[in-house]
N, C-alpha and C positions, 0 to 999 in steps of 0.2 A: 354275058352268055347266062350266069345263074338266075339274073333278075329277071332277063328275058322270059327265060324257060320257067320260074315261077309266075310270072305273068300270063303266059299262056296257059299253065295249068289253073290258075284262079278263073281266067275266062271259060274253060270248058269243065271247071266243078272236078278235076279227077286230078290223081296223083299219088305217088308213094307217101303216105303218114311218117311211117319212119326217116325218110329222106328229107322230107320238109322240114320234121322237126329237128332234125340234125343240121339243117341249114340256117334254123330260127336260134338255134342254140348255139353253134358254133363258128359261122361263119365272119371272117373280120370284117365284111363291109356292112355297116346298118341297112344300107339299100337292101342287097338280099335279104338281111333277116326280116326286113319290113314285108317284102314280096312274098316270100314264104310263109309269114303269117297270114297273111291276104288268100295265097292258095291253100292255106289249112281252113281257115273259115268260110270259104267258097264251097268246101264239102261238107259243112256243115248240116246236119237235118239227116245224115244218113246213118249206117250201121256205127259210124266211129265220131259219134255227137258227142257222147260222154268223154271221150278222149281229147277229142280236140277243143272241147269247153274247157278242161282242165288244163291243157298246153296253153291254151289263150290267159286263163285265170293265173297260172305262174308266172307270164310275163305283167299282167295287170297290177301285180303287186310289186313290180320295180327290180332294181339292181337286187341280186341276193346279196347277202354278206359275203364279204371275201372274193366276189368278184369285180376285178379292177379293170374288165373289158371298157376300153373307151376312156380312160383315164390318161392317156397319154397326151390326147389331142385337147384342144381349147373348149369344146364343147363335147357334153355328155350325151352320147348317143344311145344310153339307156333311156332317158328322158322320152324319145321320141317311141320308142318300141314301146313302152310303156302305153304312152297314148294310144298309138296303133292297137293294141292289144283292147284296151276299153272302148275303143270306138267301135273294134270289132264286134266284142261283147253287147256292147250298148244296141246293136240292131236287132238283137231277139234275145233279151236278158230274160232270164228266169228267177226262180225266189233266191236261188243260192249265190246267183251273180251280185243280184241287189244286195245281198248282206255284203258280200265282198265291197261293193262300192261303196256302202254306208261305211265301213271299216276305213277305206282309202281316204273318205270324207275327215274321218277325225284328225287325219296329219295335214289337215290345210294344204291342199294339193294346187298347183300352177293354175291360175284360171283357166286355161283352155283345157287342163285336164278335168278341171272342176266340172264346166260345160258337158263334156263327153260325160261325164258320172249323171250329171241330171236328166240327159237325154236318155239314159238307160231306166235310171229310177221312173221316170214319167210314165213309161210303158207298164211298169208292173205296179208302184206304188204312187198313182198321182196325188193321193191325198197326203202324203207324206210332205211333197213338194209345197203343196197348197197349206201346209200348215208352217211352214217354214216362210213361206212368202210375207206372211204377216207382220213376222220377228226382224225379217233380213234387211239389210243394208240395200242401197240403192242398186248397186252392181249386183250383187245377188240376186235381187228381186228381178232384174232384167234376164239374169241368165235362167232363172226358176221358168218366168213366163216364155220365154224362147222353147226350152223345154216341154213345158205344157204344151205347148201347140202342136206337138208331135203325137200327143195323147188323144184317142179317140172317145175317153170317158166323160162322163157326164159332169163328175166333178172338175175335170180341167176345163171343160167348156163354160161353167158355171163362173170359174177362177178369169178366165179370160174376158167374160163378161164384166166382172167385175174391176178387172183391170184397165179396162176403158177411161176410167175415172180416174185416175192414177193422177197424182199431181205432173209424175214424171214424164216428159211428153215423147219419149224413148220407148217407155212401156205402153 
């Protein structure tokens, strides 16, 4: 019921920020937490933009120290929650969000999280991605090119054109 309600609120882009934050922080089911994050993100852009961004950024940082929620199962649900928060933030990143993304990249994130971070960076700082492309390993370069394809910047377009002659056929 909680997931369906949060999904409906996300589609309508409405809902009580306090209640959704409470679900995202405390609900025992990760699916409910993920749905609450979606519902919060759907409301971004309104009067509560800064608060919603702060909530999402706190989840993007990963599990807080001392929080053992999810450790009783074989799968760490916090990883999915962190990934969802980064993906939502990457849709409309700002300078502060990108600074957080740079910090998260320093911790050598999982490949899927790394890709999501690059997508957000591509929209604000495509030059950083093109600089990293020059020295990156093949798998990193593939992720960087996919992220640059999301950018409308001239820098990204030039890098994509140059990448057409890369010896890696996937790039």
